[in-house]
C-alpha positions as CSV (number, residue, x, y, z in Angstrom):
1,M,52.9,-99.4,137.0
2,S,51.7,-97.0,134.2
3,F,51.2,-98.0,130.3
4,N,51.3,-95.5,127.3
5,N,48.0,-96.6,126.0
6,T,44.8,-94.5,124.8
7,N,41.4,-95.5,125.7
8,T,41.5,-96.9,122.0
9,D,44.4,-99.1,122.6
10,I,42.5,-100.7,125.8
11,L,39.2,-101.0,123.9
12,L,40.8,-102.9,120.8
13,A,42.7,-105.3,123.0
14,G,39.6,-106.1,125.2
15,A,37.7,-107.0,122.4
16,F,40.0,-109.0,120.3
17,A,40.8,-111.0,123.6
18,A,37.2,-111.3,124.2
19,F,36.5,-112.6,120.8
20,S,39.1,-115.0,120.9
21,V,37.8,-116.4,124.1
22,D,34.4,-116.7,123.2
23,L,34.8,-119.0,120.1
24,L,37.5,-121.0,121.9
25,V,35.7,-121.7,125.3
26,Y,31.9,-121.3,124.2
27,P,31.2,-125.1,124.2
28,L,32.3,-125.9,127.8
29,D,30.0,-122.6,128.7
30,T,27.1,-124.6,126.8
31,I,27.7,-127.9,128.9
32,K,28.3,-126.1,132.1
33,T,24.7,-124.1,131.9
34,R,22.9,-127.3,130.9
35,V,24.6,-129.1,133.9
36,Q,23.5,-126.6,136.3
37,S,20.0,-126.1,134.9
38,P,17.1,-127.8,137.2
39,D,16.1,-130.0,133.8
40,Y,19.4,-131.6,133.8
41,K,18.6,-135.1,134.4
42,R,15.2,-134.9,132.8
43,L,16.9,-133.7,129.5
44,Y,20.6,-134.8,129.6
45,T,20.8,-137.9,131.3
46,N,19.2,-141.5,130.5
47,A,17.2,-142.9,134.0
48,S,17.4,-146.4,133.2
49,T,21.3,-146.4,132.8
50,N,22.2,-143.1,134.7
51,T,24.7,-142.3,131.8
52,V,24.5,-138.5,129.9
53,N,22.5,-138.3,126.7
54,R,24.3,-137.2,123.5
55,S,21.7,-134.3,123.6
56,L,24.1,-132.6,126.3
57,F,26.7,-132.0,123.3
58,R,24.2,-130.9,120.5
59,G,24.2,-127.0,119.4
60,L,27.0,-126.1,121.7
61,Y,27.6,-122.8,120.1
62,Q,23.8,-121.9,120.4
63,G,23.3,-118.4,121.7
64,I,26.8,-117.0,120.9
65,G,25.4,-114.2,118.8
66,S,24.3,-112.4,121.8
67,V,28.1,-113.0,123.3
68,V,29.7,-111.6,120.4
69,I,27.3,-108.3,120.3
70,A,28.1,-107.8,124.0
71,T,31.9,-108.2,123.8
72,V,33.2,-107.1,120.4
73,P,32.8,-103.3,119.1
74,S,32.1,-101.9,115.7
75,C,34.8,-99.5,115.1
76,K,35.9,-97.2,112.4
77,K,38.8,-95.1,111.2
78,G,38.0,-91.3,112.1
79,A,39.1,-88.8,110.4
80,E,41.8,-87.3,112.7
81,G,43.6,-90.9,112.4
82,Y,42.3,-92.7,115.4
83,F,39.8,-95.4,115.8
84,E,36.0,-94.3,117.2
85,Q,33.3,-96.6,118.3
86,T,30.4,-96.2,116.4
87,A,28.3,-99.1,117.9
88,N,24.9,-98.3,119.4
89,F,25.7,-100.2,122.7
90,R,29.2,-100.0,124.6
91,P,31.2,-103.2,124.3
92,L,31.6,-105.4,127.3
93,A,35.1,-106.0,127.2
94,G,35.8,-102.1,126.1
95,A,33.7,-101.0,129.3
96,F,35.5,-103.3,131.7
97,F,39.1,-102.7,130.6
98,T,38.6,-98.8,130.3
99,T,36.8,-99.0,133.8
100,Y,39.6,-101.1,135.4
101,E,42.4,-99.3,134.2
102,G,41.0,-95.8,134.5
103,A,40.0,-96.7,138.2
104,K,43.1,-98.6,139.1
105,S,45.2,-95.2,137.9
106,F,42.5,-92.7,139.6
107,L,42.8,-94.9,143.0
108,H,46.6,-94.9,142.9
109,R,47.0,-91.5,142.3
110,L,44.2,-90.7,145.4
111,N,46.1,-93.3,147.6
112,P,47.6,-91.2,150.3
113,S,51.1,-91.9,151.7
114,N,51.7,-92.9,155.3
115,G,53.2,-90.4,157.3
116,T,55.8,-92.3,159.1
117,N,57.3,-94.4,156.3
118,G,56.2,-92.8,153.2
119,S,54.0,-96.2,152.1
120,P,50.8,-95.9,150.5
121,M,48.1,-96.2,153.1
122,F,46.1,-98.6,150.9
123,P,47.9,-101.8,149.7
124,T,47.9,-102.5,146.2
125,P,46.0,-105.4,146.1
126,F,43.1,-103.4,147.8
127,I,43.3,-100.7,144.8
128,H,43.0,-103.7,142.7
129,S,40.1,-105.2,144.0
130,V,38.2,-101.9,144.3
131,A,39.1,-101.2,140.6
132,S,37.6,-104.7,139.3
133,S,34.6,-104.0,141.2
134,V,33.9,-100.5,140.3
135,A,34.3,-102.2,136.4
136,E,32.3,-105.4,137.0
137,L,29.7,-103.2,138.0
138,V,29.3,-101.7,134.9
139,S,30.1,-104.8,132.7
140,C,27.4,-106.7,134.4
141,F,24.8,-104.3,133.8
142,I,25.7,-104.5,129.7
143,L,26.1,-108.3,130.3
144,T,22.9,-109.3,131.7
145,P,20.4,-109.2,128.9
146,A,23.3,-111.0,126.7
147,E,23.8,-113.4,129.7
148,V,20.1,-114.1,129.9
149,L,19.5,-114.9,126.3
150,K,22.6,-116.7,126.0
151,Q,21.8,-119.0,128.8
152,N,17.8,-119.8,127.8
153,A,19.4,-120.0,124.1
154,Q,21.7,-122.7,125.1
155,M,18.7,-124.9,126.6
156,V,16.9,-124.8,123.5
157,Q,16.4,-128.4,122.4
158,K,17.7,-129.7,119.0
159,S,16.7,-132.8,117.1
160,A,19.4,-135.2,116.4
161,S,18.8,-134.4,112.7
162,A,20.2,-131.1,113.6
163,S,23.4,-132.3,115.9
164,T,25.8,-131.2,113.0
165,Q,24.7,-128.1,113.1
166,A,27.2,-126.0,115.5
167,F,26.2,-122.5,114.9
168,D,22.1,-122.1,115.2
169,A,20.5,-118.7,115.1
170,N,17.3,-120.0,115.4
171,A,17.9,-120.9,119.0
172,T,18.7,-117.6,119.7
173,I,15.6,-115.9,118.0
174,Q,13.4,-119.0,119.7
175,A,14.5,-117.9,123.1
176,L,14.1,-114.3,122.6
177,R,10.6,-114.9,122.0
178,R,9.9,-116.3,125.1
179,F,10.1,-112.8,126.2
180,K,7.1,-110.7,127.0
181,K,8.7,-107.7,128.2
182,P,12.7,-106.1,127.9
183,S,12.9,-105.6,131.9
184,Q,12.7,-109.5,131.7
185,L,16.1,-109.6,130.1
186,W,17.7,-108.1,133.1
187,R,16.6,-110.6,135.5
188,G,19.6,-111.7,137.2
189,Y,21.4,-108.7,137.2
190,T,22.0,-108.9,141.1
191,T,22.9,-112.5,141.1
192,L,25.6,-112.0,138.2
193,A,26.9,-109.1,139.9
194,A,27.1,-111.5,143.4
195,R,29.2,-113.8,141.6
196,N,31.4,-111.5,139.4
197,L,32.5,-109.1,142.3
198,P,33.7,-111.7,144.8
199,F,35.3,-113.2,141.3
200,T,36.9,-110.3,140.3
201,A,37.9,-109.1,143.7
202,M,39.5,-112.3,144.4
203,Q,41.0,-113.1,140.6
204,F,42.4,-109.5,139.7
205,P,44.9,-108.9,142.9
206,M,45.8,-112.8,142.6
207,F,46.5,-112.2,138.9
208,E,48.6,-109.1,139.6
209,H,50.5,-110.7,142.1
210,L,51.4,-113.8,140.5
211,K,52.3,-112.3,137.3
212,Q,54.8,-109.6,139.1
213,A,56.0,-112.6,141.5
214,I,56.8,-114.7,138.3
215,L,58.2,-111.5,136.4
216,S,60.5,-110.9,139.3
217,Y,61.5,-114.8,139.9
218,R,62.5,-114.5,136.0
219,Q,64.6,-111.3,136.2
220,Q,66.5,-112.4,139.5
221,H,67.5,-115.6,137.5
222,G,68.5,-113.6,134.4
223,I,66.0,-115.8,132.2
224,D,64.0,-112.7,131.1
225,R,63.8,-112.3,127.6
226,G,61.4,-109.2,127.7
227,T,59.8,-110.7,124.5
228,L,55.9,-109.9,123.5
229,L,55.5,-113.9,123.5
230,E,57.0,-114.0,127.2
231,K,55.1,-111.4,128.7
232,G,51.6,-112.9,127.2
233,M,52.6,-116.4,128.2
234,I,53.1,-115.3,131.8
235,T,50.0,-112.9,131.9
236,A,48.0,-116.4,130.8
237,V,49.6,-118.3,133.8
238,A,49.0,-116.2,136.1
239,A,45.5,-115.2,135.2
240,G,44.5,-119.0,134.5
241,T,45.8,-119.9,138.0
242,A,43.9,-117.0,139.6
243,G,40.8,-117.5,137.7
244,S,40.4,-121.5,138.6
245,I,41.0,-120.9,142.1
246,A,38.2,-118.0,142.0
247,A,35.5,-120.2,139.8
248,V,35.6,-123.0,142.4
249,I,34.9,-120.5,145.5
250,T,32.1,-118.8,143.4
251,T,30.4,-122.0,142.0
252,P,27.2,-122.0,144.2
253,V,26.4,-118.4,143.2
254,D,26.9,-119.1,139.4
255,V,24.4,-122.0,140.0
256,V,21.7,-119.8,141.3
257,K,22.3,-117.5,138.7
258,T,22.3,-120.0,136.2
259,R,18.6,-121.4,137.6
260,I,17.4,-117.4,138.2
261,M,17.8,-116.3,134.6
262,L,16.8,-119.8,132.9
263,S,13.4,-119.0,134.3
264,A,13.5,-115.3,133.7
265,A,10.9,-115.5,130.5
266,G,8.6,-117.6,132.7
267,D,4.9,-118.5,131.6
268,E,2.9,-115.5,132.4
269,D,-0.3,-116.9,130.9
270,G,0.4,-120.1,131.8
271,K,0.4,-119.7,135.5
272,F,-2.3,-117.4,135.7
273,G,-4.8,-120.3,136.4
274,E,-2.5,-121.7,138.9
275,A,-2.3,-118.1,140.6
276,K,-6.0,-117.9,140.7
277,Q,-6.9,-121.1,142.2
278,A,-4.1,-120.7,144.8
279,L,-5.5,-117.6,145.6
280,K,-8.8,-118.7,146.4
281,Q,-7.2,-121.3,148.6
282,I,-5.4,-119.0,150.8
283,E,-8.0,-116.8,151.2
284,A,-10.6,-119.7,152.3
285,Q,-8.0,-119.9,155.1
286,G,-8.6,-116.1,156.3
287,V,-5.2,-114.7,155.2
288,D,-4.9,-111.8,152.6
289,G,-4.1,-113.6,149.6
290,D,-2.4,-110.3,147.7
291,A,-0.3,-109.8,150.2
292,E,0.7,-113.6,150.7
293,L,1.3,-114.2,146.8
294,K,3.2,-111.1,146.7
295,R,5.1,-112.3,149.7
296,K,5.9,-115.6,147.9
297,K,6.4,-114.1,144.6
298,T,9.1,-111.9,146.0
299,G,11.0,-114.6,147.8
300,R,10.8,-117.0,144.5
301,S,12.6,-114.5,142.5
302,G,15.3,-113.6,145.2
303,G,18.7,-115.0,145.3
304,F,18.7,-116.5,148.8
305,A,15.4,-118.0,148.1
306,V,16.5,-120.2,144.8
307,G,19.8,-121.3,146.7
308,R,17.8,-122.2,149.9
309,K,15.7,-124.2,147.7
310,I,18.4,-126.0,145.8
311,L,19.8,-126.7,149.2
312,R,16.6,-128.0,150.5
313,E,15.7,-130.4,147.5
314,E,19.1,-131.1,145.9
315,G,21.7,-131.0,148.5
316,V,24.6,-129.4,149.3
317,K,26.3,-131.0,146.2
318,A,23.9,-129.3,143.5
319,L,25.3,-126.0,144.5
320,F,28.7,-127.3,143.3
321,R,27.2,-128.8,140.4
322,G,29.3,-128.0,137.0
323,G,32.1,-126.8,139.5
324,T,34.8,-128.3,137.9
325,L,34.0,-127.9,134.5
326,R,33.6,-124.2,135.3
327,A,37.3,-124.3,137.0
328,V,38.6,-125.8,133.6
329,W,37.0,-123.3,131.3
330,T,37.6,-120.4,133.4
331,A,41.2,-121.3,133.7
332,L,41.6,-121.9,130.1
333,G,39.1,-118.6,129.3
334,S,41.4,-116.3,132.1
335,G,44.5,-117.4,130.5
336,L,43.5,-116.7,126.9
337,Y,41.4,-113.5,127.7
338,L,44.1,-111.6,129.7
339,G,47.3,-113.1,127.7
340,V,45.8,-111.8,124.7
341,Y,44.5,-108.8,126.1
342,E,47.8,-108.0,127.4
343,T,49.9,-109.2,124.6
344,G,47.8,-106.7,122.3
345,R,47.8,-103.5,124.8
346,T,51.7,-104.2,124.8
347,Y,51.8,-104.6,120.8
348,L,49.9,-101.5,120.6
349,E,51.6,-99.3,122.6
350,A,55.0,-100.0,121.3
351,R,53.7,-99.0,117.9
352,R,52.3,-95.5,119.3
353,T,54.3,-92.7,119.1
354,P,55.0,-90.5,122.4
355,D,52.8,-87.3,120.4
356,E,50.1,-89.7,119.5
357,V,50.0,-90.7,123.4
358,D,49.9,-87.0,124.3
């Protein structure tokens, strides 16, 4: 299926969808981060009663600024009558949807036909999986610094007197000050990609299939009205269903990603004394201390090592911590995100004349 959309249409529709969803589901994402953190029981539960503290629900919009910056483009009206992107960064939403639509169209054109029956050699779901994976790698690189900063800001502790402040820019600033080097903001990129690649590879083929199945059903039964609202609702239902299924399956990787990103800043100065003492103990045993510490440091930073540590110390249940919450907010977020995106894209396409498209 081809669309008469320019890249500007896709950028605007994707950015508006991202902004709408960020505001609505962000509190659920904050709770999910806190539930998955290694300090969840210490900070957010009462040990004597084993109940959740009110602190879990304070500052639910902490860190949202970094997400808005990563998802919403800054645009201006160009001299030739079209919107031009003028931000110093490439917005996440625009980058993902532009890459996804472009890759999908490119791969469809390259897909050779089967000589026996003329059908495409590679099935459409495979094309959608590859296209979404390429788009996800691009967006993950852009998203990682904002995601690291966001999750660390979500964990900044607020006093009870500040509980009424939903938006707190100070939390983001406090989190940013913990990072000594810019490279620390990209810690967790591989784990983020390891979560998002299978997520999008599962979600988008399911989404495209469900959307087409619902639309075909309505057309066959004569209940298809072809309205903009109907198209948006069909997209929302298909995306929400596909998103919730993919979210549950990828929850263990999400937990590992959260743990790695929450430790991204670290405390290099505070750990220096401990590392020096450990080095002396290792060398006293006749082992190459530098090599051993380097090996352990590398192991600690890896996703597999973090996953094994969670499994060993906290059990399988910990790897699925926040899974139900993540499925709910992903279903809501995916439904709204792609529903608003599809509605906005279709609306912009309808308003554009053939000459403008060319």
